[in-house]
Structure formats: structure tokens, C-alpha cells
Short mmCIF file of the C-alpha atoms (twelve columns), coordinates in Angstrom:
data_MODEL
# 
_entry.id   MODEL 
# 
loop_
_atom_site.group_PDB 
_atom_site.id 
_atom_site.type_symbol 
_atom_site.label_atom_id 
_atom_site.label_alt_id 
_atom_site.label_comp_id 
_atom_site.label_asym_id 
_atom_site.label_seq_id 
_atom_site.Cartn_x 
_atom_site.Cartn_y 
_atom_site.Cartn_z 
_atom_site.pdbx_PDB_model_num 
ATOM 1   C CA . UNK A 1   136.890 95.234  109.615 1 
ATOM 2   C CA . UNK A 2   135.086 97.945  107.642 1 
ATOM 3   C CA . UNK A 3   132.592 100.347 109.065 1 
ATOM 4   C CA . UNK A 4   129.175 100.169 107.464 1 
ATOM 5   C CA . UNK A 5   127.678 103.532 106.507 1 
ATOM 6   C CA . UNK A 6   124.936 104.912 108.727 1 
ATOM 7   C CA . UNK A 7   121.494 103.999 107.491 1 
ATOM 8   C CA . UNK A 8   119.250 106.928 106.503 1 
ATOM 9   C CA . UNK A 9   116.507 107.841 108.983 1 
ATOM 10  C CA . UNK A 10  114.129 109.561 106.561 1 
ATOM 11  C CA . UNK A 11  112.445 106.303 105.393 1 
ATOM 12  C CA . UNK A 12  111.388 105.514 108.966 1 
ATOM 13  C CA . UNK A 13  110.174 109.078 109.488 1 
ATOM 14  C CA . UNK A 14  108.139 108.808 106.287 1 
ATOM 15  C CA . UNK A 15  106.635 105.518 107.437 1 
ATOM 16  C CA . UNK A 16  105.758 106.979 110.824 1 
ATOM 17  C CA . UNK A 17  103.997 109.950 109.224 1 
ATOM 18  C CA . UNK A 18  102.006 107.801 106.788 1 
ATOM 19  C CA . UNK A 19  101.184 105.236 109.497 1 
ATOM 20  C CA . UNK A 20  99.877  108.010 111.754 1 
ATOM 21  C CA . UNK A 21  97.773  109.320 108.879 1 
ATOM 22  C CA . UNK A 22  96.339  105.837 108.308 1 
ATOM 23  C CA . UNK A 23  95.523  105.504 112.005 1 
ATOM 24  C CA . UNK A 24  93.773  108.891 112.109 1 
ATOM 25  C CA . UNK A 25  91.764  108.177 108.974 1 
ATOM 26  C CA . UNK A 26  90.765  104.765 110.325 1 
ATOM 27  C CA . UNK A 27  89.619  106.491 113.514 1 
ATOM 28  C CA . UNK A 28  87.496  108.955 111.517 1 
ATOM 29  C CA . UNK A 29  85.635  106.255 109.594 1 
ATOM 30  C CA . UNK A 30  83.332  105.029 112.400 1 
ATOM 31  C CA . UNK A 31  82.590  108.634 113.379 1 
ATOM 32  C CA . UNK A 32  81.497  109.438 109.829 1 
ATOM 33  C CA . UNK A 33  79.449  106.249 109.558 1 
ATOM 34  C CA . UNK A 34  77.829  106.912 112.917 1 
ATOM 35  C CA . UNK A 35  76.847  110.412 111.861 1 
ATOM 36  C CA . UNK A 36  75.210  108.973 108.760 1 
ATOM 37  C CA . UNK A 37  73.336  106.399 110.842 1 
ATOM 38  C CA . UNK A 38  72.194  109.193 113.177 1 
ATOM 39  C CA . UNK A 39  70.507  110.886 110.236 1 
ATOM 40  C CA . UNK A 40  73.071  113.322 108.883 1 
ATOM 41  C CA . UNK A 41  73.117  111.845 105.380 1 
ATOM 42  C CA . UNK A 42  75.906  113.930 103.780 1 
ATOM 43  C CA . UNK A 43  78.351  112.052 106.026 1 
ATOM 44  C CA . UNK A 44  77.875  108.943 103.880 1 
ATOM 45  C CA . UNK A 45  79.677  110.723 101.048 1 
ATOM 46  C CA . UNK A 46  82.347  111.893 103.497 1 
ATOM 47  C CA . UNK A 47  82.696  108.263 104.665 1 
ATOM 48  C CA . UNK A 48  83.256  107.208 101.050 1 
ATOM 49  C CA . UNK A 49  85.832  109.946 100.415 1 
ATOM 50  C CA . UNK A 50  87.652  109.134 103.653 1 
ATOM 51  C CA . UNK A 51  87.763  105.471 102.604 1 
ATOM 52  C CA . UNK A 52  89.422  106.410 99.324  1 
ATOM 53  C CA . UNK A 53  91.919  108.648 101.119 1 
ATOM 54  C CA . UNK A 54  92.544  105.896 103.692 1 
ATOM 55  C CA . UNK A 55  93.326  103.395 100.936 1 
ATOM 56  C CA . UNK A 56  95.721  105.866 99.340  1 
ATOM 57  C CA . UNK A 57  97.408  106.454 102.697 1 
ATOM 58  C CA . UNK A 58  97.746  102.674 103.181 1 
ATOM 59  C CA . UNK A 59  99.367  102.441 99.742  1 
ATOM 60  C CA . UNK A 60  101.773 105.237 100.695 1 
ATOM 61  C CA . UNK A 61  102.553 103.391 103.937 1 
ATOM 62  C CA . UNK A 62  103.288 100.269 101.923 1 
ATOM 63  C CA . UNK A 63  105.721 102.219 99.737  1 
ATOM 64  C CA . UNK A 64  107.297 103.792 102.833 1 
ATOM 65  C CA . UNK A 65  107.677 100.367 104.454 1 
ATOM 66  C CA . UNK A 66  109.509 99.126  101.353 1 
ATOM 67  C CA . UNK A 67  111.854 102.112 101.699 1 
ATOM 68  C CA . UNK A 68  112.392 101.332 105.379 1 
ATOM 69  C CA . UNK A 69  113.297 97.771  104.469 1 
ATOM 70  C CA . UNK A 70  115.509 98.559  101.473 1 
ATOM 71  C CA . UNK A 71  117.183 101.793 102.573 1 
ATOM 72  C CA . UNK A 72  116.755 101.862 106.334 1 
ATOM 73  C CA . UNK A 73  117.525 98.260  107.194 1 
ATOM 74  C CA . UNK A 74  114.120 97.739  108.788 1 
ATOM 75  C CA . UNK A 75  112.104 94.554  109.051 1 
ATOM 76  C CA . UNK A 76  109.969 93.120  106.271 1 
ATOM 77  C CA . UNK A 77  107.036 92.808  108.676 1 
ATOM 78  C CA . UNK A 78  105.947 96.393  108.006 1 
ATOM 79  C CA . UNK A 79  105.558 95.595  104.307 1 
ATOM 80  C CA . UNK A 80  103.460 92.573  105.179 1 
ATOM 81  C CA . UNK A 81  101.313 94.659  107.541 1 
ATOM 82  C CA . UNK A 82  100.444 97.279  104.974 1 
ATOM 83  C CA . UNK A 83  100.146 94.822  102.097 1 
ATOM 84  C CA . UNK A 84  97.450  92.933  104.002 1 
ATOM 85  C CA . UNK A 85  95.811  96.177  105.105 1 
ATOM 86  C CA . UNK A 86  95.667  97.414  101.501 1 
ATOM 87  C CA . UNK A 87  93.914  94.227  100.357 1 
ATOM 88  C CA . UNK A 88  91.452  94.543  103.248 1 
ATOM 89  C CA . UNK A 89  90.740  98.195  102.389 1 
ATOM 90  C CA . UNK A 90  89.976  97.305  98.777  1 
ATOM 91  C CA . UNK A 91  87.656  94.519  99.950  1 
ATOM 92  C CA . UNK A 92  86.058  96.935  102.432 1 
ATOM 93  C CA . UNK A 93  85.334  99.522  99.754  1 
ATOM 94  C CA . UNK A 94  83.849  96.847  97.503  1 
ATOM 95  C CA . UNK A 95  81.620  95.583  100.303 1 
ATOM 96  C CA . UNK A 96  80.542  99.151  101.072 1 
ATOM 97  C CA . UNK A 97  79.547  99.859  97.480  1 
ATOM 98  C CA . UNK A 98  77.589  96.589  97.401  1 
ATOM 99  C CA . UNK A 99  75.953  97.459  100.771 1 
ATOM 100 C CA . UNK A 100 77.022  94.146  102.334 1 
ATOM 101 C CA . UNK A 101 76.977  95.560  105.850 1 
ATOM 102 C CA . UNK A 102 77.069  92.111  107.445 1 
ATOM 103 C CA . UNK A 103 80.742  91.925  106.397 1 
ATOM 104 C CA . UNK A 104 81.481  95.626  105.922 1 
ATOM 105 C CA . UNK A 105 81.111  96.571  109.593 1 
ATOM 106 C CA . UNK A 106 83.231  93.759  111.147 1 
ATOM 107 C CA . UNK A 107 85.902  94.253  108.480 1 
ATOM 108 C CA . UNK A 108 85.911  97.969  109.271 1 
ATOM 109 C CA . UNK A 109 86.520  97.159  112.917 1 
ATOM 110 C CA . UNK A 110 89.374  94.856  111.934 1 
ATOM 111 C CA . UNK A 111 90.927  97.550  109.732 1 
ATOM 112 C CA . UNK A 112 90.665  100.058 112.580 1 
ATOM 113 C CA . UNK A 113 92.276  97.707  115.113 1 
ATOM 114 C CA . UNK A 114 95.041  96.675  112.700 1 
ATOM 115 C CA . UNK A 115 95.908  100.236 111.734 1 
ATOM 116 C CA . UNK A 116 96.125  101.304 115.371 1 
ATOM 117 C CA . UNK A 117 98.321  98.317  116.253 1 
ATOM 118 C CA . UNK A 118 100.573 98.881  113.248 1 
ATOM 119 C CA . UNK A 119 101.189 102.529 114.107 1 
ATOM 120 C CA . UNK A 120 102.166 101.601 117.666 1 
ATOM 121 C CA . UNK A 121 104.526 98.905  116.364 1 
ATOM 122 C CA . UNK A 122 106.141 101.386 113.981 1 
ATOM 123 C CA . UNK A 123 106.590 104.065 116.629 1 
ATOM 124 C CA . UNK A 124 108.079 101.485 119.021 1 
ATOM 125 C CA . UNK A 125 110.547 100.254 116.398 1 
ATOM 126 C CA . UNK A 126 114.100 101.271 117.258 1 
ATOM 127 C CA . UNK A 127 116.312 101.305 114.170 1 
ATOM 128 C CA . UNK A 128 119.479 101.317 116.248 1 
ATOM 129 C CA . UNK A 129 118.485 97.960  117.762 1 
ATOM 130 C CA . UNK A 130 118.002 96.487  114.294 1 
ATOM 131 C CA . UNK A 131 121.315 97.922  113.112 1 
ATOM 132 C CA . UNK A 132 123.097 96.556  116.178 1 
ATOM 133 C CA . UNK A 133 121.597 93.120  115.641 1 
ATOM 134 C CA . UNK A 134 122.501 93.015  111.968 1 
ATOM 135 C CA . UNK A 135 125.992 94.415  112.588 1 
ATOM 136 C CA . UNK A 136 126.695 92.004  115.455 1 
ATOM 137 C CA . UNK A 137 125.359 89.084  113.392 1 
ATOM 138 C CA . UNK A 138 127.602 90.125  110.479 1 
ATOM 139 C CA . UNK A 139 130.580 90.489  112.813 1 
ATOM 140 C CA . UNK A 140 129.913 87.070  114.307 1 
ATOM 141 C CA . UNK A 141 129.628 85.561  110.830 1 
ATOM 142 C CA . UNK A 142 132.891 87.235  109.779 1 
ATOM 143 C CA . UNK A 143 134.645 85.981  112.907 1 
ATOM 144 C CA . UNK A 144 133.462 82.436  112.202 1 
ATOM 145 C CA . UNK A 145 134.733 82.623  108.607 1 
ATOM 146 C CA . UNK A 146 138.130 83.962  109.739 1 
ATOM 147 C CA . UNK A 147 138.495 81.251  112.407 1 
# 
């Protein structure tokens, strides 16, 4: 039985950093919008810029999740998470430019909640557990073939 090489840890670290950035930017968005609604109008432009940066960070998280899956042996769920979040961010920006606040505000809440949940899922992910599962499944499969 051959030993499989250790999976690199840097893809997961990259995903954790980008996911934390997404979560922080999503947290800043309602603060910026609230400041605008309170009468400090320059925060509307800051809200727009933060939305663009948030979308870029979501795209980077999507790329990092692909690396976690391909190089780090992680689950495909992270790719699905950030793929959906990217589509929602693009829709959110479009709704914001069109001033469709009836949909823009609830979608913003959904994006905030999703990004916070995703970052907790990523920080709770234990790569050693995934490696153990895949290695034990492969060993079991090999044992069945040999028998």
C-alpha cells in the first residue's frame, strides 16, 4: 500500500483569508448604507465602492475554493457557496444601480447572512478529517478489490 503525499495547506489558508475578507466587507455594507440614510451622503459612494470590492473578494474566494478542492482535497461545497454568492452580488449591484430597494435590501441581508455562515463553515473545516475519510475510503475500496 502506497502512502499518499500530504496535501498542501496553503489553499485552505488562502480561502480562510478571502472568506474573512468577504465577511468583513459584508458587515461594512449595512453600516455604510445606514450612514447614507442618516444623512451623510458621501457614504453612498463608499457603499458602492465596498460593493465592488466585496464582489471581487467573493470572486477571489471562489478561486480559492477551487484550489482547496483541486489541490487541498477539500469539499466542492465551498465552490458552490461562493459561486452562488457571486451571482447574488452581481444581482445586488444591479438592483442598487437601478434603485430597486424593495429587493436590494432583503438581498443584502441574505448576502450578509450567507457570507457570515460561509466563513464559519470554512474555519470549522478540518482538512485532516477529510483526508482521513478519503484515505480510509480508498483503503476500504482497495481491500475490497484485493479480496
